[in-house]
C-alpha positions as CSV (number, residue, x, y, z in Angstrom):
1,M,229.0,137.3,-126.1
2,Q,231.6,139.2,-124.2
3,P,232.6,142.6,-125.7
4,Q,236.0,142.5,-127.4
5,P,238.7,144.7,-125.9
6,F,239.0,148.1,-127.6
7,V,242.6,148.7,-128.8
8,T,244.0,152.1,-129.5
9,R,247.2,152.7,-131.3
10,T,249.5,155.5,-130.5
11,R,251.2,156.7,-133.6
12,A,254.6,158.3,-133.2
13,V,255.1,161.5,-135.0
14,L,257.1,160.5,-138.0
15,S,259.3,162.7,-140.1
16,A,258.3,163.0,-143.7
17,V,261.1,160.8,-144.8
18,A,260.4,158.1,-142.3
19,A,256.7,158.1,-143.2
20,L,257.5,157.7,-146.9
21,G,259.8,154.8,-146.1
22,L,257.1,153.1,-144.0
23,A,254.5,153.4,-146.7
24,A,256.9,152.0,-149.3
25,A,257.6,149.0,-147.0
26,L,254.0,148.3,-146.5
27,A,253.2,148.5,-150.2
28,A,256.0,146.1,-150.9
29,C,254.4,143.6,-148.4
30,G,251.0,143.9,-150.1
31,S,249.4,145.2,-146.9
32,T,247.9,148.3,-145.3
33,D,247.8,149.4,-141.7
34,T,244.1,148.5,-141.1
35,G,244.6,145.9,-138.4
36,K,242.7,143.4,-140.6
37,P,244.2,140.7,-142.9
38,V,243.6,141.0,-146.6
39,G,240.4,139.2,-147.6
40,D,238.4,140.1,-144.5
41,G,236.3,142.7,-146.1
42,A,239.3,144.3,-148.0
43,K,239.8,144.3,-151.7
44,T,242.6,142.2,-153.3
45,A,245.3,143.6,-155.4
46,G,243.1,143.1,-158.5
47,G,240.4,145.3,-156.9
48,T,237.7,142.7,-156.5
49,A,236.4,141.7,-153.0
50,P,236.5,137.9,-152.3
51,A,233.2,136.2,-151.9
52,A,231.9,136.1,-148.4
53,P,231.5,132.6,-146.9
54,P,228.0,131.2,-147.4
55,S,225.5,131.7,-144.5
56,P,224.5,128.4,-142.9
57,T,221.0,127.3,-144.0
58,K,218.6,126.3,-141.3
59,P,217.1,122.9,-142.2
60,S,213.5,123.0,-143.0
61,K,211.1,121.1,-140.6
62,V,208.2,121.4,-143.1
63,L,207.5,118.8,-145.7
64,K,205.5,120.3,-148.6
65,P,203.0,118.1,-150.5
66,T,204.9,115.8,-152.8
67,G,201.9,114.8,-155.0
68,P,200.1,113.3,-156.7
69,A,197.0,115.0,-155.3
70,A,194.1,112.9,-154.4
71,E,190.5,113.6,-155.3
72,F,188.4,114.4,-152.2
73,K,184.7,114.6,-151.7
74,T,183.1,116.5,-148.7
75,V,180.9,114.1,-146.8
76,A,180.2,116.0,-143.6
77,Q,180.1,119.7,-142.6
78,T,181.0,120.2,-138.9
79,G,181.1,123.4,-137.0
80,V,184.9,123.3,-137.3
81,G,185.3,122.5,-140.9
82,P,184.4,119.8,-143.5
83,I,185.3,116.1,-143.3
84,Q,186.4,114.8,-146.7
85,V,186.8,111.3,-148.1
86,T,188.8,109.7,-150.8
87,T,189.4,106.2,-152.0
88,L,193.1,105.2,-151.8
89,T,194.7,102.3,-153.7
90,G,198.0,101.8,-152.0
91,A,201.0,101.6,-154.3
92,K,202.8,99.3,-151.9
93,S,200.0,97.1,-150.7
94,G,197.5,97.1,-153.6
95,V,194.7,97.5,-151.0
96,T,191.9,99.9,-151.9
97,G,189.9,101.5,-149.1
98,K,188.3,104.7,-147.9
99,V,190.2,107.4,-146.0
100,W,188.5,110.3,-144.3
101,V,190.5,113.5,-143.6
102,W,189.9,116.6,-141.5
103,L,192.1,119.7,-141.6
104,P,192.3,122.1,-138.7
105,P,191.2,125.7,-139.4
106,E,194.8,126.9,-139.2
107,Y,195.8,124.8,-142.2
108,H,194.1,127.2,-144.6
109,D,195.0,130.4,-142.7
110,P,197.5,132.5,-144.7
111,K,199.5,133.0,-141.6
112,Y,200.3,129.2,-141.7
113,A,201.0,129.0,-145.4
114,N,204.6,127.8,-144.7
115,T,203.7,125.6,-141.7
116,G,203.7,121.8,-141.5
117,F,201.2,120.2,-139.1
118,P,201.3,117.0,-137.0
119,V,199.2,114.0,-138.1
120,L,196.9,111.9,-135.9
121,T,195.5,108.7,-137.5
122,L,192.4,107.5,-135.8
123,Y,191.1,103.9,-135.8
124,A,187.5,102.9,-134.9
125,G,186.1,100.1,-132.9
126,G,184.5,97.1,-134.5
127,Q,185.3,96.0,-138.1
128,S,185.3,99.6,-139.4
129,A,184.6,98.4,-142.9
130,G,183.4,101.4,-144.9
131,Y,183.0,103.6,-141.8
132,N,185.0,105.3,-139.0
133,T,183.3,106.5,-135.9
134,W,185.8,109.4,-135.5
135,T,184.0,111.1,-138.5
136,D,180.7,111.8,-136.8
137,N,179.1,112.9,-133.5
138,Q,179.8,109.7,-131.8
139,L,183.4,110.8,-131.3
140,P,183.6,114.5,-132.1
141,I,187.3,114.8,-131.7
142,Q,187.6,117.6,-134.3
143,A,185.6,120.1,-132.3
144,A,187.5,119.2,-129.1
145,D,190.8,119.8,-130.9
146,V,189.7,123.3,-132.0
147,E,188.6,124.2,-128.5
148,L,191.7,122.9,-126.9
149,T,194.0,124.5,-129.5
150,K,192.4,127.9,-128.7
151,A,193.0,127.3,-125.0
152,G,196.7,126.5,-125.8
153,K,196.3,122.9,-124.5
154,A,196.5,121.0,-127.8
155,H,198.1,121.0,-131.3
156,P,196.0,121.6,-134.4
157,F,196.2,118.1,-135.9
158,I,195.6,116.8,-139.4
159,M,193.3,113.9,-138.6
160,V,193.3,110.9,-140.9
161,M,190.6,108.2,-140.4
162,P,190.9,105.0,-142.6
163,V,188.9,101.9,-142.7
164,Q,190.4,98.9,-141.0
165,N,188.7,96.0,-142.8
166,L,187.3,95.4,-146.3
167,N,184.1,93.7,-145.1
168,S,182.0,93.5,-141.9
169,S,182.6,89.8,-141.0
170,E,184.7,89.2,-137.9
171,A,185.7,85.9,-139.4
172,T,187.8,87.9,-141.8
173,A,189.2,90.5,-139.4
174,M,192.6,91.5,-140.7
175,E,193.8,93.1,-137.4
176,C,195.8,95.9,-139.2
177,A,198.3,93.3,-140.3
178,D,199.7,91.5,-143.4
179,I,198.2,88.1,-142.7
180,P,199.5,85.5,-145.2
181,G,197.2,85.0,-148.1
182,Q,195.1,88.1,-147.3
183,P,195.2,91.7,-148.5
184,K,198.2,93.6,-147.1
185,I,196.2,95.9,-144.9
186,G,199.1,96.3,-142.5
187,T,201.3,97.7,-145.3
188,W,198.4,99.9,-146.4
189,M,198.2,101.4,-142.9
190,A,201.8,101.7,-142.0
191,E,203.2,102.8,-145.4
192,D,200.6,103.7,-148.0
193,I,198.5,106.0,-145.7
194,P,201.5,108.0,-144.5
195,D,202.7,108.3,-148.1
196,F,199.2,109.5,-149.1
197,V,199.2,112.1,-146.3
198,R,202.7,113.4,-147.3
199,A,201.6,113.6,-150.9
200,N,198.6,115.8,-150.2
201,F,199.3,117.9,-147.1
202,R,202.0,120.0,-145.4
203,T,203.4,117.9,-142.5
204,V,206.2,117.9,-140.0
205,K,209.3,116.2,-141.3
206,G,210.2,112.9,-139.7
207,R,208.2,110.8,-137.3
208,D,208.1,113.3,-134.4
209,G,204.7,114.8,-135.5
210,W,203.0,111.4,-136.2
211,A,200.7,109.6,-133.8
212,V,198.0,106.9,-133.8
213,M,195.0,106.5,-131.6
214,G,192.1,104.1,-131.5
215,A,189.4,102.6,-129.4
216,S,188.7,98.9,-128.8
217,T,189.9,97.1,-132.0
218,G,191.3,100.4,-133.0
219,A,193.3,100.4,-129.8
220,F,194.8,97.1,-130.9
221,C,195.8,98.7,-134.2
222,S,197.3,101.8,-132.7
223,A,199.4,99.8,-130.3
224,K,200.6,97.4,-132.9
225,L,201.4,99.9,-135.6
226,A,203.4,102.2,-133.3
227,L,205.4,99.4,-131.8
228,Q,206.0,97.7,-135.2
229,H,206.8,101.0,-137.0
230,P,208.6,103.3,-134.6
231,D,210.3,104.9,-137.6
232,V,206.9,106.2,-138.7
233,F,205.0,106.9,-135.4
234,K,206.2,108.7,-132.3
235,A,203.2,108.0,-130.0
236,A,200.1,105.9,-129.6
237,V,196.9,106.0,-127.5
238,P,195.2,102.6,-127.3
239,I,191.8,103.2,-125.6
240,D,190.4,100.2,-123.9
241,G,192.1,97.7,-126.1
242,Y,193.2,94.1,-126.4
243,F,196.7,93.0,-127.3
244,N,196.7,89.4,-128.4
245,P,195.7,88.8,-132.1
246,D,192.7,86.5,-132.3
247,S,191.4,86.7,-135.9
248,P,190.5,83.3,-137.4
249,L,192.6,84.2,-140.4
250,W,195.8,83.6,-138.4
251,K,195.1,79.8,-138.3
252,G,198.2,78.0,-139.6
253,H,200.3,81.1,-139.3
254,E,201.4,81.2,-135.6
255,Q,204.8,82.6,-136.2
256,E,203.4,85.5,-138.2
257,R,200.6,86.0,-135.6
258,L,203.2,86.4,-132.8
259,A,205.2,88.9,-135.0
260,N,202.1,91.1,-135.1
261,S,201.1,90.7,-131.5
262,P,201.3,93.9,-129.3
263,D,202.0,91.6,-126.4
264,Q,205.2,90.3,-128.0
265,L,206.1,93.7,-129.5
266,A,205.8,95.5,-126.2
267,A,208.1,93.0,-124.5
268,A,210.7,93.0,-127.2
269,G,212.1,96.4,-126.1
270,T,212.9,97.5,-129.6
271,A,210.6,100.5,-130.2
272,D,211.3,104.0,-129.0
273,V,207.6,105.2,-128.8
274,R,205.4,106.8,-126.2
275,I,202.2,105.2,-125.2
276,L,199.1,106.1,-123.2
277,A,197.0,103.1,-122.4
278,T,193.5,103.4,-120.9
279,A,190.9,101.1,-119.4
280,G,187.4,101.7,-118.0
281,E,187.2,101.2,-114.2
282,A,183.8,99.5,-114.4
283,N,185.1,96.7,-116.6
284,A,187.3,94.6,-114.4
285,G,188.3,92.2,-117.1
286,E,189.4,95.0,-119.3
287,V,191.4,96.6,-116.5
288,K,193.2,93.4,-115.9
289,V,194.1,93.0,-119.6
290,V,195.4,96.5,-120.0
291,K,197.4,96.6,-116.8
292,A,199.0,93.3,-117.7
293,W,200.0,94.7,-121.1
294,V,201.3,97.9,-119.6
295,A,203.6,95.8,-117.3
296,K,205.1,94.2,-120.4
297,V,206.2,97.4,-122.1
298,K,210.0,97.6,-122.1
299,A,212.3,100.5,-122.8
300,P,213.1,102.4,-124.9
301,A,209.3,102.6,-125.1
302,T,207.5,104.5,-122.4
303,V,203.9,103.9,-121.2
304,E,201.4,105.7,-119.0
305,Y,198.2,104.1,-117.7
306,Y,194.9,105.9,-117.2
307,E,191.9,104.3,-115.6
308,Q,188.7,106.1,-116.4
309,P,186.5,106.4,-113.2
310,G,183.3,104.5,-113.8
311,G,184.3,103.9,-117.4
312,K,182.7,101.1,-119.5
313,H,183.5,99.7,-122.9
314,L,181.2,102.1,-124.6
315,T,181.6,104.8,-127.3
316,S,179.9,107.3,-125.0
317,D,182.7,106.7,-122.5
318,F,185.5,106.8,-125.1
319,K,184.0,110.2,-126.0
320,K,184.6,111.5,-122.5
321,M,188.4,110.8,-122.8
322,I,188.9,112.8,-125.9
323,P,190.2,116.0,-124.2
324,N,192.7,114.1,-122.0
325,T,194.0,112.1,-124.9
326,L,194.5,115.2,-127.1
327,E,196.3,117.0,-124.3
328,W,198.6,114.0,-123.7
329,L,199.3,113.6,-127.5
330,S,200.2,117.3,-127.7
331,K,202.8,116.9,-125.0
332,N,204.3,113.9,-126.6
333,V,204.5,114.7,-130.3
334,A,205.8,117.8,-132.2
335,G,203.5,120.6,-132.9
336,P,203.2,122.7,-136.0
337,E,206.5,123.7,-137.5
338,G,207.1,126.8,-139.7
339,D,210.0,127.9,-141.9
């Protein structure tokens, strides 16, 4: 801001009579010789100062827990904090399933008492009925997040790890979608789980702090959910995935199948989301599938492709990509926000 010019006034020497006349004139006009209009810090004729204009209020970026609070049970103790589980019955879907949650160490630090955290939902490979491989040493993403956060390379994420199917039979794979005649697992994932997270934890307002990531069938889910619900999720990382729904449950429902196809959703050009798609170099078929899908992604979505050198379609290779994916996510979604 440029300094305002400093104005001086030269007062003429007035005779006593002239001074009295000037004072009387000013009094008649309801003003004084202050250089400021009445009301700008001056008292009114009644002697009461007018109320100052209200200060603009900075909008909060933190969403406090809305409740009701869920009941959690600790099922694993890691070196970076416990993993807890609850059973969620979705109010919108009616689906009941297990959800595991890990909170970063900062979440309970008094310095972050008024801070909202970004949310990363993690989907496993396979049927993931009653389990999630992101909760154990197969994919120790929690420890990696703490290490990278200390190094200033990643956000401390709230990590949410739900089941994807209600039984282990691939003949009844629900592909994270509302397949006609089946439990509404798609609604459970896209609406009930975010509602559950907001009910229980301090989060970043809006979609900017929300991301999904998954491997194999979990990659399918992360790509589909982000493209289908860009109002909920800002970014997705499908690791070594497929993109064409192939569950036997889609039989007789081709229109609905296509509406839930990441192939179709990517080409529609309707989702403003950020995507990192990966493939393992040692799996030529997978590389072909992922590259073909990446080529279909249309604006406003953006996509980056990463090919893991020597990578195979194995959990041990998915594990190696954890640091890169966390760093990418931290560059593409909002970090913790404090009031």
